[in-house]
C-alpha positions as CSV (number, residue, x, y, z in Angstrom):
1,M,-11.7,-10.8,-14.9
2,N,-12.9,-11.0,-18.3
3,P,-11.1,-7.9,-19.8
4,E,-12.6,-7.7,-22.9
5,N,-16.1,-7.8,-21.5
6,Q,-16.1,-6.7,-18.1
7,A,-13.6,-3.8,-17.8
8,P,-16.0,-1.0,-19.4
9,E,-19.3,-2.2,-17.8
10,D,-17.4,-2.9,-14.0
11,T,-15.6,0.5,-14.0
12,E,-18.5,2.6,-14.8
13,E,-19.5,3.8,-11.5
14,T,-16.0,4.8,-10.8
15,N,-15.6,7.5,-13.4
16,N,-16.5,10.4,-10.9
17,S,-14.2,9.2,-8.4
18,A,-11.0,9.4,-10.5
19,P,-8.3,11.7,-9.7
20,A,-8.6,15.4,-10.7
21,E,-5.0,15.3,-12.1
22,T,-4.4,12.6,-14.7
23,K,-2.4,9.9,-12.5
24,R,0.2,7.7,-13.8
25,I,-0.4,3.8,-13.2
26,L,2.1,1.1,-14.4
27,V,0.5,-2.5,-14.8
28,V,3.3,-5.2,-14.7
29,E,1.6,-8.4,-15.7
30,D,2.7,-11.1,-17.9
31,E,-0.7,-12.4,-19.2
32,R,-1.0,-9.9,-22.2
33,T,-5.0,-10.1,-22.5
34,L,-5.3,-9.5,-18.9
35,A,-2.8,-6.5,-18.8
36,L,-4.5,-4.8,-21.6
37,G,-7.9,-5.4,-19.9
38,I,-6.8,-3.6,-16.9
39,R,-4.8,-1.1,-19.0
40,D,-8.2,-0.6,-20.6
41,A,-10.3,-0.2,-17.0
42,L,-7.7,2.1,-15.6
43,T,-8.1,4.4,-18.7
44,H,-11.7,4.5,-18.8
45,A,-11.2,5.5,-14.8
46,G,-9.4,8.6,-16.0
47,F,-5.8,7.2,-15.5
48,E,-2.8,7.0,-17.6
49,A,-1.8,3.6,-18.0
50,D,1.6,1.8,-19.3
51,V,2.2,-2.0,-19.3
52,A,5.1,-3.9,-18.5
53,H,5.1,-7.9,-19.1
54,D,8.1,-9.1,-17.2
55,G,10.1,-7.9,-14.1
56,D,13.1,-6.5,-15.7
57,G,10.8,-4.3,-18.0
58,G,8.8,-3.1,-14.9
59,L,12.1,-2.0,-13.4
60,E,13.4,-0.3,-16.7
61,M,10.2,1.6,-17.0
62,C,10.3,2.6,-13.4
63,T,13.4,4.0,-13.6
64,G,13.0,5.9,-16.9
65,N,9.5,7.2,-15.5
66,E,7.6,8.5,-13.0
67,Y,4.6,6.5,-11.6
68,D,2.1,7.2,-9.0
69,L,1.2,3.8,-8.5
70,I,2.3,0.2,-9.9
71,V,-0.1,-2.5,-10.0
72,L,2.0,-5.6,-9.7
73,D,1.6,-9.5,-10.4
74,L,4.1,-11.4,-8.6
75,M,4.3,-14.7,-10.8
76,L,6.4,-12.7,-13.6
77,P,9.1,-14.4,-16.1
78,G,12.8,-13.7,-15.1
79,R,12.5,-11.2,-12.2
80,N,9.6,-11.6,-10.4
81,G,7.1,-9.6,-8.6
82,L,8.5,-9.7,-5.2
83,E,12.2,-9.2,-6.4
84,L,11.0,-6.2,-8.3
85,L,9.5,-4.7,-5.4
86,K,12.4,-5.4,-3.1
87,A,14.6,-3.8,-5.8
88,L,12.6,-0.8,-6.1
89,R,12.6,-0.1,-2.2
90,Q,16.3,-1.1,-2.0
91,K,16.6,1.8,-4.6
92,N,14.5,4.1,-2.3
93,H,11.7,4.0,-4.7
94,R,8.7,5.4,-2.5
95,V,6.0,4.8,-5.6
96,R,3.1,3.0,-4.1
97,V,2.5,-0.6,-5.3
98,M,-0.4,-2.8,-5.2
99,I,0.0,-6.4,-5.6
100,L,-2.6,-8.1,-7.9
101,T,-1.8,-11.7,-7.7
102,A,-3.5,-15.2,-7.7
103,L,-1.5,-16.2,-4.8
104,A,-3.5,-15.6,-1.7
105,E,-1.5,-17.7,1.2
106,E,-0.8,-15.5,4.1
107,S,2.7,-16.3,4.1
108,H,2.8,-14.7,0.4
109,V,0.8,-11.7,1.8
110,L,3.5,-11.0,4.9
111,Q,6.4,-11.3,2.2
112,C,4.8,-8.6,-0.1
113,F,4.2,-6.5,2.7
114,E,7.2,-6.8,4.6
115,A,9.1,-5.9,1.6
116,G,7.2,-2.6,1.1
117,A,3.9,-3.5,-0.8
118,D,0.8,-0.8,0.1
119,D,-1.9,-3.0,-0.5
120,Y,-2.6,-6.6,-1.8
121,M,-5.5,-8.1,-3.9
122,T,-6.1,-11.6,-5.4
123,K,-7.5,-12.7,-8.5
124,P,-10.0,-13.2,-10.0
125,F,-10.9,-9.6,-8.9
126,S,-13.6,-7.0,-9.7
127,P,-12.1,-4.2,-11.9
128,R,-14.8,-1.6,-10.2
129,E,-12.6,-2.7,-6.8
130,L,-9.4,-2.4,-8.2
131,V,-10.2,1.3,-9.6
132,A,-11.6,2.1,-6.1
133,R,-8.7,0.5,-4.1
134,I,-6.3,2.6,-6.6
135,N,-8.4,5.9,-6.0
136,A,-8.0,5.0,-2.2
137,Q,-4.3,4.7,-2.4
138,L,-3.9,8.0,-4.4
139,R,-6.4,9.9,-1.8
140,R,-4.1,9.0,1.1
141,G,-1.8,12.0,2.1
142,T,-5.0,14.5,1.4
143,S,-6.8,13.0,4.3
144,T,-5.6,12.4,7.7
145,A,-6.7,12.6,11.3
146,D,-5.4,16.2,11.8
147,A,-3.9,17.4,8.7
148,S,-3.0,20.7,10.3
149,I,-0.3,19.1,12.7
150,P,2.3,17.4,10.6
151,I,4.5,14.8,12.5
152,P,7.8,15.1,10.6
153,Q,9.9,13.2,13.5
154,I,8.9,10.8,16.2
155,D,11.5,10.2,18.9
156,L,10.8,6.8,20.6
157,P,11.8,5.9,24.4
158,N,13.9,3.3,22.9
159,G,16.6,5.2,21.2
160,V,14.7,4.9,18.0
161,S,14.0,7.8,15.6
162,V,11.3,7.9,13.1
163,D,11.7,10.6,10.3
164,L,8.2,10.3,8.7
165,A,9.1,13.0,6.1
166,R,11.6,10.5,4.6
167,L,10.2,7.2,5.6
168,E,13.2,6.1,7.7
169,I,13.8,4.6,10.7
170,H,17.0,5.1,13.0
171,R,18.0,2.6,15.3
172,D,21.4,1.4,16.6
173,G,23.1,3.1,13.9
174,N,21.2,1.5,11.1
175,T,18.5,3.1,9.0
176,L,15.5,1.2,8.0
177,L,12.7,2.3,5.5
178,L,9.1,2.3,6.1
179,T,6.7,1.9,3.4
180,P,4.4,4.7,2.5
181,R,1.5,2.5,4.1
182,E,3.7,2.0,7.6
183,G,4.2,5.9,7.8
184,D,0.7,6.7,7.0
185,I,-0.3,4.2,9.9
186,L,2.1,5.2,12.5
187,E,1.4,9.0,11.7
188,Y,-2.5,8.0,12.0
189,L,-1.6,6.4,15.5
190,V,0.5,9.3,17.0
191,Q,-2.2,11.9,16.0
192,N,-4.8,9.7,17.7
193,H,-2.6,8.7,20.8
194,N,-5.5,9.8,23.0
195,K,-8.0,7.0,22.1
196,V,-8.1,3.7,20.9
197,V,-7.9,3.2,17.1
198,T,-9.9,0.6,15.8
199,R,-9.3,-1.5,12.5
200,E,-12.3,0.4,11.1
201,D,-10.9,3.7,11.9
202,L,-7.7,2.6,10.2
203,L,-9.6,1.4,7.1
204,R,-11.6,4.5,6.6
205,D,-9.3,7.1,7.4
206,V,-5.8,5.5,6.4
207,W,-7.0,3.1,3.6
208,N,-9.7,5.5,2.7
209,Y,-12.1,2.6,2.3
210,R,-16.1,3.9,1.9
211,N,-17.3,0.7,3.5
212,P,-14.5,0.0,6.4
213,N,-16.8,-3.0,7.6
214,V,-15.0,-5.3,5.7
215,A,-13.4,-8.9,6.7
216,T,-9.6,-8.2,5.9
217,R,-6.5,-9.0,7.8
218,T,-4.7,-6.4,6.1
219,V,-4.6,-4.0,9.1
220,D,-3.2,-6.7,11.3
221,I,-0.4,-7.8,8.8
222,H,0.8,-4.2,8.5
223,I,0.6,-3.6,12.2
224,V,2.9,-6.9,12.4
225,G,5.4,-5.4,10.1
226,L,5.4,-2.0,11.8
227,R,6.0,-3.6,14.9
228,R,8.9,-5.6,13.4
229,K,10.8,-2.2,12.7
230,I,10.3,-0.2,15.9
231,E,9.4,-2.4,18.8
232,P,12.2,-3.3,20.9
233,D,10.5,-6.7,21.3
234,P,7.8,-7.4,18.5
235,A,6.6,-10.3,20.5
236,E,5.8,-8.3,23.5
237,P,4.7,-4.7,22.1
238,T,4.8,-1.7,24.2
239,L,4.5,0.9,21.6
240,I,1.8,0.0,19.6
241,Q,-0.3,-2.0,22.2
242,T,-3.4,-4.1,21.4
243,V,-6.6,-3.3,23.0
244,R,-8.3,-6.5,23.1
245,G,-11.4,-6.9,21.0
246,K,-11.1,-2.9,20.1
247,G,-8.1,-2.2,18.1
248,Y,-4.8,-0.4,18.8
249,R,-3.6,2.3,21.0
250,W,-0.1,4.5,20.5
251,Y,1.7,4.2,23.6
252,A,1.8,8.0,24.6
């Protein structure tokens, strides 16, 4: 991305899709020119955007302000992006987090999703896609498989209880935290327990992708992380079953 030249042009088509109410975004990026370019692109798309240039500054701003979403680089001076993400989740901070980084290896993606990231985007990137993904994240919660049937709690046959309202898993006397995205996926699977849910279904209805026919492993990686938290044996899943060649099905 060339923030000085590309941001206004690439975000021009996204103005109509910006949220009706102004949403606050925090950009945590140490490359100052890039950070300001992202901020300008978000402002152009109708968001209110703040910038922090290191992990400690980002954590301080999250402590003193309320944000709807954080755009987070991983390679930051001092406290890195992954450490910042973990610190937020340890504080039970439920803000949605989109990783935006040059690190593209699957191990990095998995680490971030396991730590509680909601989306992962690699550099170089299109400002228009970034804005579209942010809008998709912020739309989540207003469009579900059946919004008239809320599912506040799920009691699993292995003695595990899931509190979707609080994004908590209770098992063996311990409490694990679900990320907002994991909660979205689990609720969607339960609401559609009587059918096979495809990756395209999840990308369209949970991620709110306008074009769900994209090549991405995001769904599979999130399912792996969710299974690690709720399955008795994640290597042999019985709750979130894989239907080979089609997608996933909830055990019920």
